N, C-alpha and C positions, 0 to 999 in steps of 0.2 A: 503495500499500497505506500500511497504516496503522500506528502504534509498533507494535502488538498484532501482524501481520502481514496484518491481514482484510482483503482486496482493498478500498479505498473504491470507494464509490456512485459513479458517475458523475453529475455536476449536470446539471441540465435544469431550464426553467422548468415550473411546475406546470400552464401550459395556454397554450391561445393567448392568451388575452389577457393573460396574464404579458408572454408576448416581446414584446407590442404594445406595453402598457406603458411597455416598456421601453427597445422602440425609438423610439418616440414620444417617450418623455424625452431621449434621445440626441439627435433631431433637433430637438427646440425647445428654442430656447436665447434668449438675449439678444440675436442677432440677429435672430429673429421679432420681438422686441417694438419695437426701436429701427433695425436697417438695413432690413428689408422697408418700412416707412412711408417711409424718406427716399425709397431706391428708387423707390419706386412715386409718390411726388409729385415726381421731380425727372425722370422719363422718362414723362411724358404719362399717368398714370392709368391708366384703362382701357386704354388700349395698354399700358404695362408688363404689365398686367394678362393681355392677350390671349399675349403674346410668353411670358410667364413661364408660365402652361399648357401650352403646346405644348411650352417645355424639359421641364417637370415628366414627358409622355409621352416624349420622346427622348433625355434624358439621364439624369435624376433616379430614376424608378423603374422602370428597366429596369440602371440598375446597381445597384439594390437587389436587385431579383431576381438579379443573377450572384453579388454578393456573400453573399445569404442562402445562394445553392443552391450555392457554395461551402462556407462554414463548415460545413452540414450534413452535404456529403460528406464532407470531410475528419476533420471534429471537430478542428481544431488553428487556431492564430491565424493572422497572419496570413502568418509567415515561413514556416511548415509549411505552409499550404496552396500559397503559390505554389512551392512544393519539391515539388508532389504533385501539382498541375494541369498546372501550365507545366514542369516538370523541375528537376532537381535545379542547371542553373546560373541559373537565377530567383529561388532565395530573396531575392537582394538587392533584386527589386521591392516583394518585401512586408515587407521591414526597412527602406525607404524611406517607404512606407503607413504605418507603428506609427512610423516617425522623426517623419513630420510631425504625427498624430495628439498624441503626444506633447510636441511643442513648442509645438503650439497649446494645450495644457493648461497650459504652463511661465506662457502671460502670461492664459487662460482664467480660471485662479484669482484672477490678481489682480483681475479684473473682476469675481466673483464676489464679490470680497472688499468692492470699491466698492459692489454690490447692500446687502450686508449692511452695512458703515458707512452708508448712508443710511436704511436699515431702524431702523437704532438711532436715528439723528437724529429721524425721524419720531415714532418711539413716543414720546421724551424732550421732544418739544416745542419741536423746534430749529428747525420749518417753520412757525412761528406766521408773522401778517402784517404786513407791514415786512421779513422776512429777506433779505437779500443773497446770494441765492444762489450768483453770481458769485463773492464772494467765501468764501464755503463751499466750493466747489469749487477755487478756487486753494489754499487754506488748507490743505486733507485732501491736493493731488498734490504740493502742495508740501513735505509732513511723511511723509516715508520711515519713520519709525518704526511710524504708526499705518496706513499702506498693508499692510507688511509682516506687521503682526501681524494684520491682516482677512486678509489672505492666507493664515495660517498656519492663524487660522480655517478659512476655508474650506476647502483641503486637510484639516485634519483630522477635518469631517463626513465629507467624501467619502471618507477613508481608512477611516472605523469603516465605512461603507454596503459598501464591498468585501470588508473585513475580513469581514465576518456571510456572505458567500457571495454564488450566484446567488439562492436563494430568499428568505432571511432577512435579505438585503442588499437587493441589487439589486432583484428583482422586488416585495417588500414596499414598499419605499419609492416606488418609480413608482407601485405601486397607490395609494399615498396622495395620492402628491406630485401625479400624472398630473390625477385631478377636480379636484382644488383647483385647480389653477394654471389649467384651463380654468372653472371657476367663477369665481376671480378676472379675468381675464380677460373672459367676457359679462358680468360683473358691471360692471366699468369702461366697456365699450362700449356697454350700454345707458343707462348712467349719462350718457356722453358724449351721447348720442342727443336725453338731454333739455335739452341747452344752446342759447342762441337761435340760435346759428349751427351748429350742428351739420348740416344742409342742404347751406351750402356744403362743410363736409367730404367729405360722400356724393359729392355732385358733382364733386368735385375728385377722388376719390379713383373711381370706378366710370365717370364718363363719358371713354369714350376721346378723345384729343386726335390726331384721326387722323393728323396731320403727321408725327407723333413714331413712326408705325410704317414709313416710308421712313426714318429715321434707323437707319443700322447700331450705332450705339451703345447703344441702347432694347433692339435685342436682344442685345446681347452680355452687356451689365449682367442682362440676363434671365436668361441661361443662368447668370451668375455666382451670381446671388441664389439660383437653385432649385438648382444643386450646392452651395452651402454651405448652403443650410439645413437640407437633408435628412440632411445628416453621410454625402453619399454620395460613398466614397472615403478614411475617414477608417478604415476597418476596422471601424466600430463591425458593421455587418449581419454581415462575416463571422466578427467573436467572438460576437456572440448567436447566430446561426447556429448555432455548436457545442453550445449547451445546448439547440435545439429538440426537441421528440418526432422520431420517424422519422416521422409519419404526418401532419407539418405540411406546409402546402401555402405554401412559399416565396414564389410569385405573389401569392397569397390576401395576405401577407403585408406584401408589398413595396408593395403600392397601399393599404392601411390605412396603414402607416406614410406614404407619399408623400403620399396625400390626409390626412389628421391632421393634418400637419404644415402644409398647405397652409393649412387650416382655420384653424387657432392662426394662424398669419400675418395672414391675413383679417381676423379678431376684434381680433388685436392693431393693425394698419394704424386699422378703423375707433376702435377707442378712443385711440389715440394720435391721429389727423389730426382724428376729429373734434372732441375736446376742444383744441386747439391752434384751432382755425377758431371752437369756442363761445367759449373765453374770452379770446382776441386782441383789440385795439381795433379792428383791420382786416381786411382779408381780405389786404393786402398784408404786414401784419405776420406773418401767418400762414406766407405764402409766401416769408418771408425767413429764418423762424424754421426751415422746412423743409428750407431750402440747408444752414443749417450743417450742423457735421459731427454724428452720431449719438450721440456723448458728449454735446457740448454739447446736443442735443435732449431727452435724458434727463435729466440732472443739472442743468443751468443753466435753461433755457427753460421745459420740462416740470415743473419743481420749482417753480418760481417760478408756476404760472398754478397751482397748488396750493395756495399760502401766498395766492393774493387771493382766492379764495370760500368762502362758507360749507360747513364740514363737508370741506373742501378736507385736513385734515391725515388723516383717516380715508381716505379716496380714497390719500393720498399712502403711506401704512401699507400699504393692498392691493397697490400698486402696485409697492413696492420688497422686499415679499414674493414677489410674483409671479416677478420678476427672480428673487431668490435662489432660489425653487423650480426654474426654467427652469436658470438657471445651473447648478446642484447636478448636476442629472437629466442633462445634459451632460458633466459634469466629470465624473463615474462612469464613464460609457460610457468614455472616454478610459482613464481607470485602470483598467478591467477590459480592454479591450483589449492595453494594457503586461503587464497579472499575466499574461495568458491563453499570452503569449510566453513568459513566464519559466518558467510552467509547462508547456509545452511541452518546455522544456530541461532538466526533471526537478526544479523548484524546488516546493517548498509555496504555498500561495496565500498565508498567512501572510508568511513571508520574502517573500516577489514582492510584495506590496502595500507593503511596508515600503522595500523600494528604491526603489519606482516614487514612493511617495509624498515621499520624502526629495529624490529626484530632482528632484521637480516643484518642490518647494519653494525648492531652491537654484538649478534654472535661470531661475526667476520673479523671482528678488531685481532680477536685471539693470531689466527691465519694470518693477516696486515702486518702482525708486528712479531712474532714470535719465530727468528728466523738463527742459523747455526753455520760457522762457516768450516767449510771442508773442503781439505787442500787447498786453501786458499780461496776457496769460492763460496758465496753465500748463497744458501739455502734454504725454503720455506718451510724447515722441518716441521711446525704444528700442520700448515695445510698439507702436506705429503703424509700425514697421518691420517689426517681428517676424510684423504681423500679414497687412503688406504682402507679405513675403516668402514666406509658407507657408502662406499662403491660400489663394495658387494652386498651391502645391504639390498640393492637393486635386484640382485638373484634371490634373496630369500622375499620381497615382494612378487616376484612374476610369481613363485612359488604358492603364496599367500590366494593372487586372484586364481590358481589353479581348486583351490581348497574351494573357496567360496561357490566357483562352480563345479562342483563334485558338491555341495553341498545344497546346490537348487534345488529348489522344488522335494528336500527331502526333510523330515522334521530332526533329521540328527544323520552325524556323519557314519557310514557305515560302508561294508563292501557293496552292497547293493547301490546305494549313492553313488559311490566312486564310479561303479560301472556304467549306469545308468542316466545321471545326473547332464552330463557333458553332454549327450544325443537330447534330453530334452532343453536342453538350454539353446545348443544349435539351431533346433528345430522353432520355436519359442519365437526365441530372440533374433539370433543372426538371422534365419533366412527370410526375410519377410516379403511380402509379396510386392515390396518395391524393389527388390534386387537387383543389380545386373549381372552380380558373382551370385554362384551357388554354392555355399561350402558342402563339402560332403563328408562320409566321414572319418574322411584321416586328421580332420581340424581333433576330431572329439579320440581320435585313439592319441593321437601327441599329448593334449592334456591328461590324456589317464595314463599314458608310459613315460613317454618320451620326458614330458617337465620333469618330474620328479627324478628321474635318471641323472638327466641332465645337471639338474640341481646339485643333487648327492655327489656328481663327478665331479665338477668343479668345487661344490666347497671342500671337500677332500684335497685336489689339486692346490687349492690356495692356501688351505691351513699348511698342509705339508712343505711345499715351495716356504711360506714365511717361517716357518717352524724351523726348517735346515737351512735358512739362508746363510751365508758366510758372510754375508755384508755388514761388517760390527761397524761402521760406520754412523748407518745409517739406522741403529738401533732401534729408533721407535717404530721401523715397519721390518724387524728380522728376528729371526728367534724366537725364543721363550717371552719374549719381552714385548714384540709387538703381537705375538697371540692374544697376550694377555690384555696388552691393552685394546684390543678389537672385542673380544670377549665381555669383558667387562664393562663397556661400553653399550655393547647390546642387551647382555643380561638386564643391566639396570633400569634401560628404559624399555623392553619387553617387560620385566616384571611391571613397572608401571603402568605402561597402558593399559595391561590385562588386570590389573588391578580394579584402575578406574573405568574398568569397560563400560559398565551401568552408567554413570554418571557422562561420558560421553557419547552413549547411545540416547540417552534421556535427552541429551543438550539439542539435538535435531528437531526444530520444528517447523522447517519446509516437508509440503507430504510430497511421497515417492511417485513418478510416475505423469507430471504434470505437462503436459506437453506442449509445446511453441502453439501448435498448430491442431486445430480442433482436436482433443485432446482422448487418446488413449491412455485411462491409468496403468500404474503400476498392477501386475496379476490379471490384467485382459487381456486373452489372446490373439495372437493378430491372425487374423482372418486365414485359413487355411485354402491354399489356391493348388489347383491339378496343375502340374507340369507342361501341358497341353497347353492351358491357357497364360502364361507367361512365358515371353523369350528370355534368355541366359545364358550365361556361361558357365558350366557346371569345373568346380575346381576342387 
């Protein structure tokens, strides 16, 4: 209700492409530009790409289908969605999902601040030939005042976008920034292909090193990259699903989002790897650079290469502006996911985003100011530790979505519900009469079998890798200390959320299933239509 007593019109994306631009903006972030090239390079090039594509269709896209469908069905954020899909006792799972997304935004705003800083450095002529980019990075990271300032700027821009609402803020911003971002990435990729050693980069990226397909680490890292890259498990798709028109096809939208995100990663991979091979003094030098940390590749090595080439300043300006756009579109998705949950509790959008933005700024200060010097290089230790802890939390979030689907339509979690509920969810919620793509039984089998197997394998590998890591310098992410820091934070949050589940569930005041268009309420079955009455593509 508005102040005048008139019922407010529900927010909804103006078109499918408005939703797709917003979803792609949430998925495409800095990880596509610096993490994807590194992971591809370290895990067999084309061999990694093969594994990545497999997990795109066995984890990320199936999870996006589930999340978009849950959001569209309930018209609620993550907490309310879990309450009404799985049952009152499972609201804490939705709270976990949004908590992870919010904590990731704490330090992600700091990273966006870095990209804005380097854009201003490039524009102001600070990347001239001879610039010591390692010293530039050290000076910046060890200056808390500067980092907090640019963190504040990043949060301020994200706040302004979400404050304006779904259409005027989120959709409009993504409609402008996403095409520009893709143009920038394609421009840099084409430019990188003109460099003398670009062919070595293409060969490094696309030619599979077949021995890597026999290594478990290649497959696990591909699963991790696919899960994190598409924002599957962050609650973004549930939240944006709230604002879908009733006639939207959640399956098609999920495929477009997953494939669009992967395309951006591939273009960024070509741009970064071909630039490194094209400008490095030797192939071995390029390999050594790719083996360094993601931040090192971007803010030290790649930046240094920009300073050594004709026209490099212009390329640096375009590159860091593209990074800033990618970071912003992901940041606002995290803001909106948290804001939606507050709005479900009866708060206004303006009040909600003010609280979310303030919490993000305060929660991100430790990531901004706590650093350590390792081998003469300033390292954002607290930020790295938080990424280590909560990045993996997305996998648990994805597993919780599977649990909610197992519970759908059943009174209790049982073998019976685990076996039949995914099929019921697929028939009731995913395959509506407005679908362009019909999702077959393969999706149910993925949710029943592959999801728990993939999650357990990833957890086992991740904990084993952390526990037996020989890296004593980065002790906060290695050995028993790294495992302990992760488990302590996870267990503390899970216990608190589980303990206050009834309170979280009881705060939901918005009724589920209030459609933006001629309203089908939650629990109403979609009209059954025989296959011969509708043309669709079966997947």
